[in-house]
C-alpha positions in Angstrom: 21.9 -16.0 1.8 22.3 -19.0 4.1 20.5 -22.3 3.4 18.5 -21.8 6.6 17.3 -18.4 5.4 16.4 -19.7 2.0 14.4 -22.6 3.4 12.7 -20.4 6.1 11.3 -18.1 3.3 9.5 -21.1 1.8 8.3 -22.8 5.0 5.0 -21.0 5.4 3.9 -22.2 2.0 5.3 -25.8 2.4 3.2 -26.0 5.6 0.2 -24.8 3.7 0.8 -27.5 1.1 1.4 -30.2 3.7 -1.8 -29.4 5.5 -4.0 -29.3 2.4 -2.3 -32.6 1.2 -3.0 -34.4 4.5 -6.1 -32.6 5.6 -4.6 -32.0 9.0 -2.4 -29.3 10.5 -0.7 -31.6 13.0 0.0 -34.3 10.4 1.2 -31.8 7.8 3.4 -30.0 10.2 4.9 -33.4 11.4 5.9 -34.2 7.8 7.5 -30.8 7.3 9.4 -31.2 10.5 10.6 -34.6 9.5 11.8 -33.2 6.1 13.9 -30.5 7.9 15.3 -33.1 10.2 16.3 -35.3 7.3 18.1 -32.3 5.7 20.0 -31.6 8.9 21.2 -35.2 8.9 22.2 -35.2 5.3 24.6 -32.5 4.0 24.0 -33.4 0.4 20.2 -33.0 0.8 20.7 -29.8 2.7 22.9 -28.4 -0.2 20.2 -29.3 -2.7 17.7 -27.1 -0.9 19.6 -24.0 -2.2 17.8 -24.5 -5.5 14.5 -22.9 -4.2 11.1 -24.3 -3.7 11.3 -27.2 -6.2 14.0 -29.2 -4.3 12.4 -28.4 -0.9 9.0 -29.7 -2.1 10.7 -32.7 -3.8 12.4 -33.6 -0.5 9.1 -33.3 1.3 7.3 -35.4 -1.3 9.8 -38.3 -1.1 9.3 -38.5 2.7 5.5 -38.2 2.5 5.2 -40.7 -0.4 7.0 -43.3 1.7 4.8 -42.9 4.7 1.5 -41.3 3.8 -0.5 -44.3 4.9 0.7 -44.0 8.4 -1.2 -41.9 11.0 0.9 -39.1 12.5 -0.2 -37.8 15.9 -3.0 -38.9 18.3 -6.4 -39.0 16.6 -8.0 -38.0 19.9 -6.4 -34.5 19.4 -7.9 -34.1 15.9 -10.8 -31.8 15.2 -14.0 -33.2 13.6 -12.8 -31.6 10.3 -9.4 -33.3 10.5 -11.0 -36.7 11.3 -13.2 -36.3 8.3 -10.2 -35.4 6.2 -8.3 -38.5 7.4 -11.3 -40.7 6.6 -11.4 -39.3 3.0 -7.7 -39.7 2.3 -8.2 -43.4 1.4 -10.8 -42.5 -1.2 -8.7 -40.4 -3.6 -5.4 -41.3 -5.3 -2.6 -39.5 -3.5 -0.7 -38.7 -6.7 -3.8 -37.0 -8.1 -4.2 -34.8 -5.0 -0.5 -33.9 -5.1 -0.6 -32.8 -8.7 -3.7 -30.7 -8.2 -2.3 -28.9 -5.1 1.1 -28.3 -6.7 -0.3 -26.7 -9.9 -3.1 -24.7 -8.3 -2.7 -23.8 -4.7 1.1 -23.8 -4.8 1.2 -22.3 -8.4 4.0 -24.5 -9.7 4.2 -24.8 -13.5 3.5 -28.4 -14.8 7.3 -28.8 -15.5 8.1 -27.8 -11.9 5.4 -30.1 -10.4 6.8 -32.9 -12.6 10.3 -32.4 -11.0 8.8 -32.4 -7.5 6.9 -35.6 -8.2 9.5 -37.2 -10.4 7.0 -37.8 -13.2 6.5 -36.4 -16.7 4.7 -33.1 -17.5 2.0 -35.2 -19.4 1.5 -37.3 -16.3 1.1 -34.2 -14.2 -1.6 -32.9 -16.5 -3.5 -36.2 -16.5 -3.3 -36.5 -12.7 -4.8 -33.0 -12.4 -7.6 -33.9 -14.8 -8.3 -37.1 -12.8 -8.2 -35.2 -9.5 -10.7 -32.6 -10.7 -13.0 -35.4 -12.0 -12.9 -37.2 -8.6 -13.5 -34.1 -6.5 -16.2 -32.7 -8.8 -18.3 -35.7 -8.0 -18.9 -34.3 -4.5 -22.4 -32.8 -3.9 -23.0 -29.0 -4.0 -23.4 -27.0 -0.9 -24.3 -23.5 0.4 -21.5 -20.9 0.8 -21.2 -17.9 3.1 -18.8 -15.2 1.8 -17.2 -12.9 4.4 -15.5 -10.1 2.4 -15.6 -6.3 2.8 -14.5 -5.4 -0.7 -17.6 -5.4 -2.9 -15.9 -6.2 -6.2 -14.0 -9.2 -4.7 -17.2 -10.3 -3.0 -19.0 -10.2 -6.4 -16.2 -12.1 -8.0 -16.4 -14.8 -5.4 -20.1 -15.0 -5.7 -19.9 -15.5 -9.5 -17.1 -18.1 -9.0 -19.0 -20.1 -6.4 -22.2 -20.0 -8.4 -20.3 -21.2 -11.5 -19.3 -24.3 -9.5 -23.0 -25.1 -8.9 -23.0 -24.0 -5.2 -25.6 -21.7 -3.7 -24.8 -18.4 -1.9 -26.5 -18.5 1.5 -25.3 -14.9 2.3 -22.5 -12.3 2.2 -21.1 -10.3 5.1 -18.7 -7.4 5.4 -18.3 -7.5 9.2 -18.1 -10.0 12.0 -21.7 -9.1 13.2 -23.2 -9.6 9.7 -21.5 -13.0 9.4 -23.0 -14.2 12.6 -26.4 -12.9 11.6 -26.3 -14.8 8.3 -25.4 -18.1 10.2 -28.2 -17.5 12.7 -30.6 -17.8 9.8 -29.0 -20.5 7.8 -25.9 -22.7 8.5 -23.6 -22.7 5.5 -21.8 -25.8 4.2 -18.7 -23.8 3.5 -17.2 -20.4 4.5 -14.9 -18.1 2.4 -13.5 -15.5 4.8 -11.3 -12.4 4.5 -9.1 -11.6 7.4 -9.5 -7.9 7.7 -13.1 -6.6 7.6 -14.8 -3.3 7.0 -15.5 -2.2 10.5 -12.0 -3.2 11.8 -13.3 -6.6 13.0 -11.4 -9.8 12.2 -12.5 -12.6 9.9 -10.7 -14.9 12.3 -13.0 -13.9 15.1 -16.1 -14.1 12.8 -15.1 -17.7 11.9 -14.6 -18.5 15.6 -18.1 -17.3 16.2 -19.5 -19.5 13.4 -17.6 -22.6 14.5 -19.1 -22.2 17.9 -22.5 -22.6 16.3 -21.7 -25.3 13.6 -18.8 -27.3 12.2 -18.1 -26.2 8.6 -15.0 -26.1 6.4 -13.4 -22.6 6.1 -11.2 -21.1 3.5 -9.4 -17.9 4.5 -8.4 -15.3 2.0 -5.7 -12.7 2.8 -3.0 -10.6 1.4 -0.6 -11.6 4.2 -0.5 -15.4 4.5 2.8 -15.3 6.4 1.0 -13.7 9.4 -1.1 -16.8 9.8 1.4 -19.5 8.9 3.7 -19.1 11.8 3.3 -22.5 13.5 2.7 -20.7 16.8 -1.1 -21.1 17.0 -3.9 -23.2 15.4 -3.8 -22.2 11.7 -6.2 -22.6 8.7 -5.7 -25.6 6.5 -7.1 -23.7 3.6 -5.5 -20.3 2.9 -5.5 -18.3 -0.3 -3.3 -15.4 -1.0 -4.6 -12.1 -2.5 -4.7 -11.3 -5.3 -6.0 -14.8 -6.1 -6.4 -16.8 -9.2 -9.9 -18.2 -9.8 -8.5 -21.7 -10.4 -6.8 -21.5 -7.0 -10.1 -20.7 -5.3 -11.9 -23.5 -7.2 -9.2 -26.0 -6.2 -9.4 -24.9 -2.5 -13.2 -25.2 -2.5 -13.0 -28.7 -4.0 -10.4 -29.7 -1.5 -12.3 -28.2 1.5 -15.6 -29.9 0.5 -13.8 -33.2 -0.1 -11.9 -33.3 3.2 -14.7 -31.7 5.3 -18.4 -32.5 5.2 -20.5 -30.4 2.9 -23.2 -30.4 5.5 -23.0 -29.1 9.1 -22.0 -31.8 11.5 
C-alpha cells in the first residue's frame, strides 16, 4: 500500500481529533493540511508515516504544539460555537486536553498516546486525570437524545444521568426531536444519523439549530460518510458501537467548548 493510501485511511479520524482539540472545524482542518504539507516537503517525515496512526498523530502534534496559540482562519467566519470554543482554549492546559482526546475519543492505548505526545505513560495517565477534573467542574445541563434504537437510547439516558445531567426528552424521528425542542430548549443534543422513519438526524439537528444554538454530538456507525472535508461537518462524532468513556469524554468536551445554556 502506498504512503498516500495509508495516510488517507487515517485522515477522517485525524480531522475528528484536530477539530475536537481546537474546538473548530476550520482551525483543525488547517492544522491537518499543514501536517500533510510538511510531510510532502520532508521525505523522512513522509516515510515515517508508514507506521500507522501513531506517527501521523505525532507529526500533527509537533506542528500543533508549536503553534496552538495562534488563530487560524478569520474569526468572522466562525460559528458561535466555534467562537465559544476558541475563548475556552486558554482556560485548560493543552496537554491535558490532548491526553484525554487521544485515550478516549481516538482510543489510543496510554503507551501509544505517550509516543504521540513524547511523554511517559504515567504522565499521560496523570494528564487525563487532570483533564477530567477540570472539565467536570463545568455545570450540568439538560440533554436531548435523538436515537431510534430503544436499547441504545436507554443506555445513553443512563449514561447522561450518571454524569449529573437531566434528560429533557428523547426522540426517534426528526419530527419528535423538533417537538421536544419546541417545549424545552436543551443544553446539549446527542443525535443518531439514521432515524426510525427514514428521516435524518442531520436534518433534525439543522431544525434545532434554527431555533437555538446548542452543542451537538453525532453518533453513527459510518463516520467516514461525514468526515469528508466537502461540507460543514460535526466537531463531535462518535462511532458505533461506542464505549461509554468515549461518550462521557465527548459530552465533557462539548459542554466545555460550547455553552451549556442556549445562546
